[in-house]
C-alpha positions as CSV (number, residue, x, y, z in Angstrom):
1,M,132.8,-100.8,-173.8
2,A,133.4,-97.6,-175.7
3,K,132.8,-94.2,-174.1
4,K,129.8,-92.3,-175.0
5,F,130.2,-89.7,-177.6
6,P,129.5,-86.2,-176.5
7,L,126.9,-84.3,-178.7
8,H,127.9,-80.9,-177.2
9,P,131.3,-81.1,-175.8
10,K,132.5,-77.5,-173.9
11,H,135.8,-77.2,-175.7
12,P,136.0,-79.6,-178.6
13,E,138.9,-78.0,-179.9
14,R,141.1,-79.0,-176.8
15,I,140.5,-83.1,-177.6
16,C,141.2,-85.3,-180.8
17,W,138.3,-87.1,-181.7
18,G,139.8,-89.6,-184.0
19,C,139.5,-92.7,-181.4
20,D,137.9,-93.5,-178.1
21,R,141.0,-92.2,-176.4
22,Y,139.9,-88.6,-176.6
23,C,143.5,-87.4,-176.2
24,S,144.3,-83.7,-175.5
25,T,145.9,-81.8,-178.4
26,D,149.1,-81.5,-176.4
27,S,149.5,-85.4,-176.0
28,M,148.1,-87.2,-178.8
29,A,148.9,-90.9,-178.3
30,C,148.5,-92.1,-181.8
31,G,151.7,-90.8,-183.2
32,N,150.7,-91.1,-186.8
33,G,151.9,-87.6,-187.7
34,S,148.6,-86.2,-188.5
35,G,146.9,-83.4,-187.2
36,R,144.0,-83.6,-184.5
37,T,140.6,-85.0,-185.7
38,M,137.8,-82.3,-185.1
39,H,134.6,-82.9,-183.6
40,P,131.6,-83.1,-185.9
41,A,129.9,-79.8,-184.2
42,E,133.3,-78.0,-185.1
43,S,132.9,-78.7,-188.9
44,L,129.4,-79.4,-189.4
45,G,127.5,-76.9,-186.8
46,E,125.9,-77.7,-183.8
47,D,122.9,-79.6,-185.0
48,W,125.3,-82.1,-186.8
49,Y,123.8,-85.2,-185.3
50,L,120.3,-84.2,-186.5
51,F,121.3,-85.2,-190.1
52,G,122.3,-88.5,-191.0
53,D,122.7,-91.9,-189.2
54,W,125.2,-91.6,-186.7
55,G,124.4,-94.7,-185.2
56,F,123.4,-93.3,-181.6
57,D,120.4,-92.2,-179.5
58,D,120.3,-88.6,-179.3
59,A,117.3,-88.5,-177.0
60,D,119.5,-88.0,-173.8
61,E,121.3,-84.7,-174.9
62,K,119.7,-81.5,-176.5
63,P,121.3,-78.4,-177.9
64,Q,122.4,-76.2,-175.2
65,S,120.3,-73.3,-176.9
66,T,117.0,-75.4,-176.7
67,K,117.7,-76.0,-173.0
68,E,118.1,-72.4,-172.5
69,E,115.0,-71.3,-174.4
70,A,113.0,-73.6,-172.5
71,A,114.3,-72.1,-169.3
72,H,113.1,-68.5,-170.1
């Protein structure tokens, strides 16, 4: 079973998102000579999962800003 893909990781820049290994940037296991794969939130913005069909249910996680607004 594949790991659940996080919608809003705390530090996406510390991980390579190119496969299910989620290696840290200083010890990537692929060894294919390429750089790290960015998390979609880094390139498309925090609401990246709202547009398109990513193939997973986003009902479990909501953007952090929505959680904070609901608390106030």
